[in-house]
One Martini backbone bead per residue (centre of mass of N, CA, C, O) as a GRO file, in nm:
protein
  450
    1MET     BB    1   1.350   0.482   2.758
    2ASN     BB    2   1.539   0.469   3.004
    3GLN     BB    3   1.544   0.161   3.026
    4LEU     BB    4   1.673   0.112   2.754
    5ARG     BB    5   1.947   0.277   2.818
    6SER     BB    6   2.035   0.103   3.091
    7ASN     BB    7   2.070  -0.140   2.901
    8THR     BB    8   2.186  -0.398   2.764
    9ALA     BB    9   2.132  -0.608   2.516
   10GLN     BB   10   2.168  -0.874   2.676
   11GLU     BB   11   1.977  -0.808   2.911
   12THR     BB   12   1.724  -0.779   2.735
   13VAL     BB   13   1.723  -1.053   2.610
   14ASP     BB   14   1.696  -1.209   2.879
   15ARG     BB   15   1.428  -1.075   2.970
   16VAL     BB   16   1.263  -1.173   2.733
   17ARG     BB   17   1.301  -1.475   2.781
   18GLN     BB   18   1.176  -1.473   3.065
   19ALA     BB   19   0.897  -1.362   2.974
   20LEU     BB   20   0.869  -1.637   2.788
   21GLY     BB   21   0.992  -1.887   2.948
   22GLN     BB   22   1.304  -1.865   2.872
   23SER     BB   23   1.613  -1.927   2.779
   24ALA     BB   24   1.876  -1.781   2.626
   25ALA     BB   25   2.000  -2.054   2.509
   26SER     BB   26   1.705  -2.241   2.520
   27PRO     BB   27   1.445  -2.237   2.351
   28THR     BB   28   1.104  -2.315   2.382
   29ARG     BB   29   0.830  -2.544   2.241
   30PRO     BB   30   0.548  -2.608   2.351
   31GLN     BB   31   0.318  -2.876   2.356
   32ALA     BB   32   0.009  -2.949   2.312
   33ARG     BB   33  -0.232  -3.152   2.501
   34THR     BB   34  -0.436  -3.386   2.552
   35ALA     BB   35  -0.584  -3.590   2.783
   36SER     BB   36  -0.443  -3.848   2.628
   37GLY     BB   37  -0.151  -3.711   2.518
   38ARG     BB   38  -0.204  -3.590   2.255
   39LYS     BB   39  -0.098  -3.403   2.015
   40ASP     BB   40  -0.183  -3.065   1.956
   41PHE     BB   41  -0.248  -2.816   1.761
   42ASP     BB   42  -0.051  -2.506   1.806
   43PHE     BB   43   0.001  -2.183   1.703
   44SER     BB   44   0.197  -2.092   1.944
   45THR     BB   45   0.440  -2.294   1.831
   46LEU     BB   46   0.516  -2.123   1.616
   47PRO     BB   47   0.781  -1.938   1.505
   48GLU     BB   48   0.616  -1.691   1.416
   49TYR     BB   49   0.486  -1.647   1.699
   50GLU     BB   50   0.745  -1.607   1.859
   51ILE     BB   51   0.823  -1.344   1.727
   52LEU     BB   52   0.580  -1.184   1.828
   53LYS     BB   53   0.645  -1.221   2.130
   54ILE     BB   54   0.914  -1.080   2.130
   55TRP     BB   55   0.818  -0.801   2.034
   56LYS     BB   56   0.623  -0.757   2.267
   57ALA     BB   57   0.832  -0.776   2.493
   58VAL     BB   58   1.002  -0.543   2.402
   59GLY     BB   59   0.785  -0.327   2.433
   60ASP     BB   60   0.729  -0.370   2.737
   61LEU     BB   61   1.037  -0.321   2.836
   62THR     BB   62   1.072  -0.029   2.655
   63SER     BB   63   0.806   0.144   2.602
   64ILE     BB   64   0.714   0.040   2.314
   65SER     BB   65   0.480   0.082   2.105
   66ASN     BB   66   0.271  -0.032   1.882
   67PRO     BB   67   0.277   0.088   1.544
   68PHE     BB   68   0.038  -0.103   1.504
   69TYR     BB   69  -0.295  -0.067   1.528
   70ARG     BB   70  -0.378   0.209   1.579
   71LEU     BB   71  -0.619   0.386   1.758
   72HIS     BB   72  -0.873   0.566   1.617
   73ASP     BB   73  -1.138   0.804   1.687
   74GLY     BB   74  -1.158   0.891   1.373
   75ARG     BB   75  -1.105   1.084   1.133
   76ALA     BB   76  -0.838   1.063   0.887
   77SER     BB   77  -0.580   1.291   0.788
   78SER     BB   78  -0.373   1.536   0.866
   79THR     BB   79  -0.538   1.451   1.112
   80THR     BB   80  -0.575   1.298   1.441
   81SER     BB   81  -0.704   1.059   1.692
   82ILE     BB   82  -0.521   0.949   1.990
   83ASP     BB   83  -0.630   0.910   2.290
   84GLY     BB   84  -0.760   1.213   2.259
   85ARG     BB   85  -0.523   1.307   2.064
   86THR     BB   86  -0.394   1.540   1.861
   87ILE     BB   87  -0.256   1.442   1.541
   88THR     BB   88  -0.019   1.440   1.311
   89ASN     BB   89  -0.076   1.296   0.981
   90PHE     BB   90   0.134   1.041   0.779
   91SER     BB   91  -0.101   0.773   0.742
   92SER     BB   92  -0.273   0.868   0.481
   93TYR     BB   93  -0.471   0.810   0.172
   94ASP     BB   94  -0.604   1.108   0.175
   95TYR     BB   95  -0.477   1.294  -0.061
   96LEU     BB   96  -0.749   1.504  -0.124
   97GLY     BB   97  -0.959   1.527   0.116
   98LEU     BB   98  -1.243   1.338   0.061
   99ASN     BB   99  -1.285   1.239   0.338
  100GLY     BB  100  -1.588   1.398   0.426
  101HIS     BB  101  -1.698   1.525   0.202
  102PRO     BB  102  -2.005   1.646   0.151
  103ASP     BB  103  -2.062   1.503  -0.125
  104VAL     BB  104  -1.970   1.219  -0.042
  105ALA     BB  105  -2.152   1.180   0.205
  106ALA     BB  106  -2.424   1.233   0.063
  107ALA     BB  107  -2.408   0.999  -0.139
  108ALA     BB  108  -2.400   0.770   0.070
  109LYS     BB  109  -2.667   0.837   0.214
  110ALA     BB  110  -2.852   0.817  -0.035
  111ALA     BB  111  -2.787   0.518  -0.097
  112ILE     BB  112  -2.906   0.403   0.160
  113ASP     BB  113  -3.197   0.506   0.121
  114HIS     BB  114  -3.232   0.348  -0.162
  115TYR     BB  115  -3.053   0.051  -0.114
  116GLY     BB  116  -2.887   0.038   0.127
  117THR     BB  117  -2.595  -0.143   0.252
  118SER     BB  118  -2.678  -0.376   0.039
  119VAL     BB  119  -2.714  -0.610  -0.242
  120SER     BB  120  -2.713  -0.927  -0.154
  121ALA     BB  121  -2.528  -0.991  -0.417
  122SER     BB  122  -2.430  -1.073  -0.698
  123ARG     BB  123  -2.427  -0.918  -1.000
  124LEU     BB  124  -2.495  -1.165  -1.178
  125SER     BB  125  -2.761  -1.208  -1.041
  126SER     BB  126  -2.900  -0.955  -0.809
  127GLY     BB  127  -2.669  -0.695  -0.767
  128GLU     BB  128  -2.749  -0.491  -0.974
  129ARG     BB  129  -2.675  -0.134  -1.000
  130GLN     BB  130  -2.662   0.193  -1.090
  131VAL     BB  131  -2.423   0.268  -0.903
  132HIS     BB  132  -2.221   0.089  -1.056
  133ARG     BB  133  -2.240   0.218  -1.340
  134ASP     BB  134  -2.160   0.501  -1.256
  135LEU     BB  135  -1.879   0.432  -1.153
  136GLU     BB  136  -1.760   0.297  -1.413
  137ALA     BB  137  -1.793   0.547  -1.589
  138ALA     BB  138  -1.610   0.731  -1.416
  139LEU     BB  139  -1.351   0.552  -1.437
  140ALA     BB  140  -1.324   0.565  -1.744
  141ARG     BB  141  -1.292   0.870  -1.763
  142LEU     BB  142  -1.046   0.892  -1.577
  143SER     BB  143  -0.868   0.677  -1.757
  144GLY     BB  144  -0.934   0.682  -2.075
  145THR     BB  145  -1.154   0.456  -2.133
  146GLU     BB  146  -1.412   0.245  -2.227
  147ASP     BB  147  -1.391   0.083  -1.945
  148ALA     BB  148  -1.514  -0.062  -1.624
  149ILE     BB  149  -1.438  -0.246  -1.310
  150ALA     BB  150  -1.571  -0.331  -0.986
  151PHE     BB  151  -1.436  -0.419  -0.672
  152VAL     BB  152  -1.430  -0.505  -0.323
  153SER     BB  153  -1.105  -0.534  -0.373
  154GLY     BB  154  -0.788  -0.445  -0.436
  155HIS     BB  155  -0.631  -0.703  -0.389
  156ALA     BB  156  -0.834  -0.893  -0.545
  157THR     BB  157  -0.803  -0.770  -0.819
  158ASN     BB  158  -0.519  -0.873  -0.885
  159VAL     BB  159  -0.552  -1.169  -0.821
  160THR     BB  160  -0.800  -1.237  -1.015
  161VAL     BB  161  -0.700  -1.119  -1.286
  162ILE     BB  162  -0.424  -1.254  -1.313
  163GLY     BB  163  -0.521  -1.546  -1.242
  164GLU     BB  164  -0.716  -1.556  -1.506
  165LEU     BB  165  -0.552  -1.447  -1.764
  166LEU     BB  166  -0.334  -1.644  -1.662
  167GLY     BB  167  -0.103  -1.923  -1.724
  168PRO     BB  168   0.124  -2.184  -1.765
  169GLU     BB  169   0.171  -2.062  -2.078
  170ASP     BB  170   0.282  -1.802  -1.935
  171LEU     BB  171   0.412  -1.456  -1.891
  172ILE     BB  172   0.571  -1.273  -1.616
  173VAL     BB  173   0.681  -0.927  -1.597
  174ALA     BB  174   0.822  -0.770  -1.305
  175ASP     BB  175   0.862  -0.568  -1.063
  176SER     BB  176   1.012  -0.613  -0.751
  177LEU     BB  177   0.805  -0.372  -0.612
  178VAL     BB  178   0.548  -0.491  -0.619
  179HIS     BB  179   0.266  -0.574  -0.500
  180ASN     BB  180   0.140  -0.840  -0.333
  181SER     BB  181  -0.112  -0.881  -0.519
  182ILE     BB  182   0.059  -0.942  -0.771
  183VAL     BB  183   0.217  -1.182  -0.667
  184GLU     BB  184  -0.032  -1.358  -0.601
  185GLY     BB  185  -0.155  -1.360  -0.885
  186ALA     BB  186   0.088  -1.493  -1.022
  187LYS     BB  187   0.082  -1.753  -0.864
  188LEU     BB  188  -0.209  -1.841  -0.936
  189SER     BB  189  -0.165  -1.869  -1.249
  190GLY     BB  190   0.124  -2.035  -1.313
  191ALA     BB  191   0.318  -1.860  -1.431
  192LYS     BB  192   0.590  -1.734  -1.548
  193ARG     BB  193   0.824  -1.569  -1.323
  194ILE     BB  194   0.970  -1.229  -1.347
  195LEU     BB  195   1.190  -1.039  -1.153
  196CYS     BB  196   1.292  -0.711  -1.170
  197PRO     BB  197   1.479  -0.475  -1.115
  198HIS     BB  198   1.424  -0.174  -1.015
  199GLY     BB  199   1.379   0.007  -1.309
  200ASP     BB  200   1.505  -0.215  -1.515
  201LEU     BB  201   1.481  -0.215  -1.853
  202ASP     BB  202   1.698  -0.418  -1.937
  203ALA     BB  203   1.574  -0.656  -1.779
  204PHE     BB  204   1.308  -0.663  -1.926
  205GLU     BB  205   1.422  -0.711  -2.208
  206ARG     BB  206   1.576  -0.972  -2.145
  207ALA     BB  207   1.336  -1.142  -2.048
  208LEU     BB  208   1.182  -1.125  -2.318
  209ARG     BB  209   1.399  -1.221  -2.519
  210LEU     BB  210   1.449  -1.511  -2.369
  211ASN     BB  211   1.110  -1.596  -2.326
  212ARG     BB  212   0.864  -1.521  -2.511
  213ALA     BB  213   0.857  -1.758  -2.735
  214ARG     BB  214   0.755  -1.988  -2.508
  215TYR     BB  215   0.482  -1.814  -2.490
  216ARG     BB  216   0.162  -1.722  -2.529
  217ARG     BB  217   0.166  -1.503  -2.299
  218ALA     BB  218   0.230  -1.152  -2.197
  219LEU     BB  219   0.314  -0.970  -1.885
  220ILE     BB  220   0.347  -0.640  -1.778
  221ILE     BB  221   0.440  -0.509  -1.444
  222VAL     BB  222   0.348  -0.200  -1.284
  223GLU     BB  223   0.377   0.105  -1.121
  224GLY     BB  224   0.290   0.436  -1.124
  225LEU     BB  225   0.329   0.449  -0.799
  226TYR     BB  226   0.536   0.373  -0.553
  227GLY     BB  227   0.439   0.295  -0.222
  228MET     BB  228   0.745   0.270  -0.096
  229ASP     BB  229   0.922   0.500  -0.287
  230GLY     BB  230   0.787   0.730  -0.488
  231ASP     BB  231   0.814   0.630  -0.782
  232VAL     BB  232   0.859   0.603  -1.146
  233PRO     BB  233   0.805   0.498  -1.454
  234ASP     BB  234   0.876   0.441  -1.798
  235LEU     BB  235   0.616   0.429  -2.003
  236ALA     BB  236   0.717   0.459  -2.295
  237ALA     BB  237   0.927   0.228  -2.281
  238LEU     BB  238   0.721   0.002  -2.210
  239ILE     BB  239   0.554   0.026  -2.467
  240LYS     BB  240   0.777  -0.055  -2.659
  241LEU     BB  241   0.826  -0.334  -2.539
  242LYS     BB  242   0.540  -0.458  -2.571
  243LYS     BB  243   0.540  -0.431  -2.880
  244ARG     BB  244   0.797  -0.594  -2.950
  245TYR     BB  245   0.677  -0.860  -2.760
  246ASN     BB  246   0.375  -0.904  -2.744
  247ALA     BB  247   0.251  -0.744  -2.485
  248TRP     BB  248   0.116  -0.674  -2.195
  249LEU     BB  249   0.009  -0.384  -1.998
  250MET     BB  250   0.034  -0.320  -1.642
  251VAL     BB  251  -0.109  -0.061  -1.422
  252ASP     BB  252  -0.068   0.044  -1.093
  253GLU     BB  253  -0.274   0.324  -0.947
  254ALA     BB  254  -0.317   0.347  -0.639
  255HIS     BB  255  -0.104   0.608  -0.586
  256ALA     BB  256  -0.154   0.793  -0.853
  257THR     BB  257  -0.425   0.872  -0.795
  258GLY     BB  258  -0.414   1.228  -0.753
  259ALA     BB  259  -0.079   1.256  -0.773
  260LEU     BB  260  -0.082   1.251  -1.088
  261GLY     BB  261  -0.105   1.512  -1.259
  262ALA     BB  262  -0.284   1.799  -1.297
  263THR     BB  263  -0.572   1.621  -1.220
  264GLY     BB  264  -0.500   1.314  -1.115
  265ARG     BB  265  -0.496   1.073  -1.352
  266GLY     BB  266  -0.188   1.006  -1.363
  267ILE     BB  267   0.076   0.887  -1.548
  268ALA     BB  268  -0.032   0.959  -1.827
  269GLU     BB  269  -0.058   1.260  -1.766
  270GLU     BB  270   0.231   1.310  -1.659
  271GLN     BB  271   0.369   1.171  -1.949
  272GLY     BB  272   0.191   1.195  -2.213
  273ILE     BB  273  -0.015   0.945  -2.238
  274ASP     BB  274  -0.204   0.722  -2.397
  275PRO     BB  275  -0.415   0.510  -2.231
  276THR     BB  276  -0.462   0.301  -2.478
  277GLU     BB  277  -0.157   0.183  -2.463
  278VAL     BB  278  -0.288   0.039  -2.218
  279GLU     BB  279  -0.449  -0.249  -2.131
  280ILE     BB  280  -0.408  -0.232  -1.797
  281TRP     BB  281  -0.590  -0.074  -1.542
  282MET     BB  282  -0.522  -0.015  -1.201
  283GLY     BB  283  -0.726   0.044  -0.900
  284THR     BB  284  -0.837   0.232  -0.621
  285LEU     BB  285  -1.089   0.342  -0.369
  286SER     BB  286  -0.915   0.386  -0.081
  287LYS     BB  287  -0.786   0.657  -0.138
  288THR     BB  288  -0.862   0.916  -0.307
  289LEU     BB  289  -1.177   0.788  -0.326
  290ALA     BB  290  -1.293   0.734  -0.028
  291ALA     BB  291  -1.316   0.410  -0.005
  292ALA     BB  292  -1.369   0.071  -0.139
  293GLY     BB  293  -1.160  -0.106  -0.353
  294GLY     BB  294  -1.152  -0.197  -0.706
  295TYR     BB  295  -1.005  -0.164  -1.049
  296ILE     BB  296  -1.068  -0.194  -1.404
  297ALA     BB  297  -0.920  -0.051  -1.701
  298GLY     BB  298  -1.035  -0.056  -2.056
  299SER     BB  299  -1.150  -0.237  -2.272
  300ARG     BB  300  -1.448  -0.367  -2.350
  301ALA     BB  301  -1.356  -0.661  -2.380
  302LEU     BB  302  -1.212  -0.695  -2.112
  303ILE     BB  303  -1.450  -0.624  -1.922
  304GLU     BB  304  -1.647  -0.838  -2.023
  305LEU     BB  305  -1.472  -1.077  -1.951
  306LEU     BB  306  -1.455  -1.020  -1.641
  307ARG     BB  307  -1.764  -1.034  -1.578
  308TYR     BB  308  -1.758  -1.369  -1.657
  309THR     BB  309  -1.449  -1.480  -1.530
  310SER     BB  310  -1.398  -1.336  -1.259
  311PRO     BB  311  -1.409  -1.461  -0.947
  312GLY     BB  312  -1.398  -1.183  -0.774
  313PHE     BB  313  -1.680  -1.109  -0.916
  314VAL     BB  314  -1.882  -1.344  -0.966
  315PHE     BB  315  -1.835  -1.459  -0.641
  316SER     BB  316  -1.919  -1.164  -0.549
  317VAL     BB  317  -2.031  -0.916  -0.402
  318GLY     BB  318  -2.139  -0.622  -0.442
  319LEU     BB  319  -2.101  -0.319  -0.396
  320ALA     BB  320  -2.169  -0.103  -0.174
  321PRO     BB  321  -2.358   0.166  -0.228
  322PRO     BB  322  -2.206   0.383  -0.052
  323VAL     BB  323  -1.930   0.322  -0.179
  324ALA     BB  324  -1.991   0.377  -0.477
  325ALA     BB  325  -2.102   0.666  -0.438
  326ALA     BB  326  -1.851   0.790  -0.308
  327ALA     BB  327  -1.654   0.739  -0.543
  328THR     BB  328  -1.806   0.899  -0.756
  329ALA     BB  329  -1.796   1.171  -0.607
  330ALA     BB  330  -1.487   1.187  -0.589
  331VAL     BB  331  -1.435   1.208  -0.889
  332GLU     BB  332  -1.597   1.469  -0.933
  333VAL     BB  333  -1.439   1.651  -0.737
  334MET     BB  334  -1.158   1.611  -0.854
  335MET     BB  335  -1.231   1.729  -1.143
  336ARG     BB  336  -1.347   2.007  -1.029
  337GLU     BB  337  -1.073   2.022  -0.818
  338PRO     BB  338  -0.748   2.057  -0.914
  339GLU     BB  339  -0.621   2.203  -0.663
  340ARG     BB  340  -0.568   1.947  -0.499
  341ALA     BB  341  -0.337   1.831  -0.669
  342THR     BB  342  -0.157   2.079  -0.645
  343ALA     BB  343  -0.126   2.069  -0.334
  344LEU     BB  344   0.000   1.792  -0.314
  345ARG     BB  345   0.258   1.847  -0.479
  346ARG     BB  346   0.359   2.076  -0.306
  347ASN     BB  347   0.385   1.905  -0.043
  348GLY     BB  348   0.571   1.685  -0.150
  349ARG     BB  349   0.807   1.868  -0.227
  350ALA     BB  350   0.845   1.995   0.053
  351LEU     BB  351   0.921   1.736   0.207
  352LEU     BB  352   1.157   1.648   0.031
  353THR     BB  353   1.329   1.906   0.063
  354ARG     BB  354   1.351   1.903   0.371
  355ALA     BB  355   1.481   1.626   0.405
  356LYS     BB  356   1.735   1.682   0.238
  357SER     BB  357   1.831   1.935   0.406
  358ARG     BB  358   1.860   1.721   0.668
  359GLY     BB  359   2.001   1.446   0.551
  360LEU     BB  360   1.787   1.257   0.436
  361ASP     BB  361   1.673   0.943   0.317
  362THR     BB  362   1.457   0.932   0.010
  363GLY     BB  363   1.558   0.797  -0.225
  364LEU     BB  364   1.338   0.790  -0.522
  365SER     BB  365   1.161   1.015  -0.470
  366ILE     BB  366   0.946   1.275  -0.629
  367GLY     BB  367   0.720   1.412  -0.446
  368ALA     BB  368   0.437   1.314  -0.397
  369SER     BB  369   0.255   1.102  -0.185
  370VAL     BB  370   0.548   0.956  -0.143
  371VAL     BB  371   0.787   0.954   0.142
  372PRO     BB  372   1.080   0.828   0.234
  373VAL     BB  373   1.266   0.739   0.538
  374ILE     BB  374   1.572   0.593   0.555
  375ILE     BB  375   1.729   0.392   0.811
  376GLY     BB  376   1.821   0.057   0.809
  377ASN     BB  377   1.654  -0.021   1.085
  378SER     BB  378   1.401  -0.158   1.252
  379GLY     BB  379   1.438  -0.072   1.546
  380GLN     BB  380   1.492   0.232   1.492
  381THR     BB  381   1.227   0.285   1.341
  382ILE     BB  382   1.037   0.220   1.576
  383MET     BB  383   1.156   0.426   1.774
  384LEU     BB  384   1.100   0.674   1.598
  385SER     BB  385   0.795   0.648   1.588
  386GLU     BB  386   0.759   0.684   1.894
  387ARG     BB  387   0.883   0.965   1.921
  388LEU     BB  388   0.684   1.104   1.731
  389LEU     BB  389   0.429   1.046   1.890
  390GLN     BB  390   0.519   1.207   2.142
  391ARG     BB  391   0.534   1.476   1.938
  392GLY     BB  392   0.263   1.449   1.737
  393PHE     BB  393   0.328   1.198   1.527
  394ASN     BB  394   0.203   0.994   1.254
  395VAL     BB  395   0.442   0.731   1.165
  396VAL     BB  396   0.464   0.449   0.988
  397PRO     BB  397   0.644   0.172   0.966
  398ALA     BB  398   0.881  -0.005   0.748
  399VAL     BB  399   0.965  -0.346   0.790
  400PHE     BB  400   1.082  -0.631   0.852
  401PRO     BB  401   0.962  -0.809   0.570
  402GLY     BB  402   0.850  -0.570   0.391
  403VAL     BB  403   1.154  -0.502   0.398
  404ALA     BB  404   1.458  -0.465   0.391
  405GLU     BB  405   1.659  -0.410   0.652
  406ASN     BB  406   1.828  -0.176   0.491
  407GLN     BB  407   1.511  -0.040   0.426
  408ALA     BB  408   1.409   0.077   0.662
  409ARG     BB  409   1.109   0.288   0.728
  410LEU     BB  410   0.951   0.586   0.678
  411ARG     BB  411   0.614   0.659   0.570
  412PHE     BB  412   0.507   0.931   0.382
  413PHE     BB  413   0.180   1.064   0.368
  414ILE     BB  414   0.045   1.296   0.158
  415THR     BB  415  -0.159   1.588   0.159
  416SER     BB  416  -0.351   1.867   0.069
  417GLU     BB  417  -0.388   1.947   0.395
  418HIS     BB  418  -0.118   2.014   0.453
  419SER     BB  419   0.115   2.204   0.613
  420GLN     BB  420   0.412   2.357   0.631
  421GLU     BB  421   0.443   2.327   0.937
  422GLN     BB  422   0.401   2.020   0.951
  423ILE     BB  423   0.633   1.944   0.766
  424ASP     BB  424   0.868   2.080   0.914
  425SER     BB  425   0.825   1.952   1.198
  426VAL     BB  426   0.862   1.649   1.131
  427ILE     BB  427   1.145   1.664   1.005
  428ASP     BB  428   1.284   1.791   1.246
  429ALA     BB  429   1.223   1.558   1.440
  430VAL     BB  430   1.381   1.342   1.292
  431ALA     BB  431   1.661   1.491   1.291
  432GLU     BB  432   1.674   1.498   1.611
  433GLU     BB  433   1.629   1.182   1.690
  434LEU     BB  434   1.816   0.995   1.520
  435PRO     BB  435   2.102   1.028   1.649
  436ASP     BB  436   2.023   0.916   1.929
  437ILE     BB  437   1.934   0.635   1.837
  438ARG     BB  438   2.209   0.557   1.693
  439SER     BB  439   2.395   0.594   1.958
  440ASN     BB  440   2.251   0.357   2.058
  441SER     BB  441   2.197   0.055   2.128
  442SER     BB  442   2.074  -0.229   1.941
  443ILE     BB  443   1.845  -0.399   2.098
  444VAL     BB  444   1.630  -0.490   1.902
  445GLY     BB  445   1.834  -0.621   1.706
  446ALA     BB  446   1.950  -0.829   1.904
  447ILE     BB  447   1.688  -0.984   1.949
  448ALA     BB  448   1.612  -1.048   1.649
  449GLY     BB  449   1.894  -1.214   1.602
  450ARG     BB  450   1.818  -1.483   1.798
   0.00000   0.00000   0.00000
């Protein structure tokens, strides 16, 4: 860090260019050639790859470690181990502390003993196992719906379901901050896509009023708890809209399960909504449910349709037995021990309150499982993450292009296992380090802007 502070931004820019074998004024992009002299395609010549090289060089020259892909030594929850050092962890989706719970681990081990580590086929052909049906029954009970279907990937769940249910004759109206998997599924469908400003119900209504009549089907998509901002939609108002315009409503509960509602059942429980008022509930197994994969919950007809038509299900291997069994056990523990959800909400509110009291920008967060601290500059956010790691806290940054440059942030994921001391200490560390980072020249920003 001392080297960073001793150089001007321009000096560091020039040193980065030299490290890349480029002049500051005219960067080059050498083309690889075959022995015959023919140009051969080389991914390292892509401008996107050049950006990665620049950021790596910045880190090497300024002693800022890469905040992404940090290697953890074992199980990560409220604490983790990085390079043999115990670190307080605020970058885990293990919201209710169920990863490693004795009942969850025992269920996974028993499934391996009985079924092995894989079902070795798609469920449609010969991969169907009782462990899958047990999981889907548990997910339907959790969601308050008639049935559910489990996929091997949460991201693929949205892509394949949206991509299959909608087509070029249809309309998708979604919140602008929905997850990438929703955006990709909408693209795949070929449907008319309208992204509305975040949380703007008037924009949703206007999009439907002006466009609905021209399309066969319409789908409204929101998140139950937004994973980048930690806020929630007005579900009752959205239900009124979808009824008025004869549209389906899809709610992505990836971050809401375990975090919202008295027992962690999600936004429907949080806002007193009958779950059957929503046509499509989506969720993941990888966060609160301590496994991996995704699911859709809804009417029996919807689920049966997806079982036979959704490419991401029909043409994919069935969930690994230990994964399915672990998720089922996690649902059971979660419902049996509602005090976990209570502790999570208490910790979320505590971190939000502490951050606000220290003058930090927490955006729209309601203080559930996700609380951002918005810095507004990618370089400063990365530097702050590094400072926190040095002080014993793992908080991964969200920077451009993942968010707008003026919305670069640290994303705090809170668990039921965090202590008040851990919460107070990390927020105090942010409040102490941030002014010093902002007072120094934005070297990383200067490099990124060239």
